[in-house]
N, C-alpha and C positions, 0 to 999 in steps of 0.2 A: 141650249146648254150642255156642256161637257160631259158624259157618262163615264166613268171610271170602274172598270172591273178589277177587282182585286182576288186571287185565287183564295180557296180556302182554307190553305195553310197559311198563307200571309195573314189573312182575315184574324184567323184564330188566334196568331201570334201578337197580332198589334191590339187586337180586342182584351187578351189577357193583360199587355201591358196599358191598355187604356187609353190608347193612342189612335186607334181606328179612323177614327172622325178627322183628326188631324192629319195623318198621310192621306187621306183622301181627299182632303181640302188642297193639300200641297201638289198632290199629282194633277188635279184638275185646274190649279192656277197654272201649273208649268204647261199644260196642252194648250190653255186658253192663250197664255202668252206664245207659245209656238203657232198657235194660229193666226194671231194677230201680227207677228213679225214674216211670216210667210206671205200673207196678205198684202201688208205694206212694201214689201219687198216688190211683189210684182205689180204692183198699183203704182207706186211712188219711188222707188229706186231705181231700178234696172232702167238703164238707159238715160238716167236724171245726168245733168252735168258733172255732179259729184262722182257718179259710178264711172264716166269716162274717164275722170282725173285717175282715179283708183286703178282703172284698168292700164292706160297708159304709165302710170308710174310702175306697175308691176312688170309689164312686159320692158320698157325701156331699161330698166334696173337690170335684168337678167340678161339682155342683149349685150349692154356695156361689161356686166361680168363675164360673160363668154370671151368677149374681145379681149379684156385686159388679163384674163385669169393666166396665171403660171401652172401650166399643166405638169410641170416637172416637179411641183410639190403639192399634187392633187390631194393626197391623204391628209396632211395636216392641215392646208386650208380647209378643205370641206369640213372637217372636225370643228373647225372655228365655227363654221357657219350652222352646223348641225345644234352645237352646244347654245350659241347664243341664240339660234330661233327657238330652241327648247324652253330657254330661261326667259325669252320674252314672252313666248305663249302662257308660261306656268305664271308670270307676274301679271299679264293681262287679264287672267282666268281670275286670279286674286283679287284685282282691282274693280272687275264687273261684278264679283259676287258680293265685295262688300260696297257695292254703289258708289266707288272713289270716281268712276267717269262712264261714259258710255260711248257708242259709237252708233249713230243714226243711219250711217251709210257702210253698206260692205259689198264685196262682189259677189258673193255668193248668199243665198237665201238661209243656208243651213247652220250660220254663227251668228252670234251676236258679237264677236271678236273682228276686228281689223286685219284681216291676213295679209293686207298688203305690206304692213308695219311688221309682223311678226314672221313672216315668210318671205319679205324680199327686202324692205327697206335696213331691218337689221342686220340679218345675215349677210347681207351683200356688201353694206358698208363696213360690218366687221371683218369680213374675209378680205377685203381689197385693204383695210387698214394692216391688218396681220402681214399680209403680202407685200407691202412697200415699206412698213415701217418696222424694221428687223429688230433695230436696237431698243431696249427699254425706253432710253431719255426719248427718242422720237415720238416710239409708239404712245407713250403718256402724254405727251405734247399735244399730238394729233388726235388723240383720244379726248384731250380737254377741249380742244378746239368745236370737235365736232358734237360734243356734248353740249356745249353752249351754244351752237348752231340749232341743234334740235329743240334746247328749250326755249329760245328766245326768237326762234325764226319759223322752223319747221310746225312746231306744236301750235303756236298762237295763229298761222296762216290756216291750218286744219281745222282749227276750231273757228275761223272767220268764216270758213267755207260749211260750216254746220256739219263737218265729218267726223267732229271730235268734241264731246261737251265733258269738261271737268267738272263734275258735282261737288265733291268734297274734297278738293285735289287743287294744287298750283302747279303752273308750270315747272317753276323753279325746283320742286321737290323731285322730279325726274333726272335732273342732271347728275346728281351721287349714286344713281341707280345706273345710269348709264357707264359712269364711271367705274364703279365697281364691277359691275358686270363685264366690261372690256378688260380688266386688269385679271379677274377670274379666269375667264377664256384664254388669254394669253398665258397665264399660269398654268394651267392643267395642259395646255398643247405643248408646251415649253417642256413641261415634265414628262409626256408621252414621247416628244422628240428625244429627250435626253435618254430615255428606256431604250428607244430604238438604235442610238449611236450604240448605247453600250451593248447591244445583242448585235452588232455588226452592221446597224443599219446607217445611215446617212444623216449628218446633221440638217436640220432646215435653216437655220438663222446664224445670225453672226453673235447672239447672245446679248 
């Protein structure tokens, strides 16, 4: 059994609110979950074929990015990567918290998110898309194609390999999210780019 210590200060507050037992139960449940996830990771996840696939994807994508990256536009393209990774991580947290999906496999034992998606697949693809599709027309077309590929090819494959389990979610629900996120990221970075131009910087795309 997991034993939980709550300081006198917090115990007095939650007792007054009538919720000390509930808070204690929540903390115990979280600690049990952490223990179970850590045990499962070291016993069943690490060095499994799913773990190796995730590792290969993570390393390969960043090697490809390093080779193809336009270092003359580093500031704006890295901003695309940061924003897209942040939004993907945020949405992942919301989805997992609402039990919309789960990831049975991850590279590290310290998270229940799939960091390969949030820290590699999403930012690398969005950065390369922003780098090569400078005009809005081409950007939107390529963004739509990539979103369709993710929804109808990538996500089903990850699910088939038991690395992604949608619970109260359908693959096609993700499509509009990928598109809106891509449009928002480009809009924000283009705005930053235009401000830089007005302040004497260089323009980063053709509009």
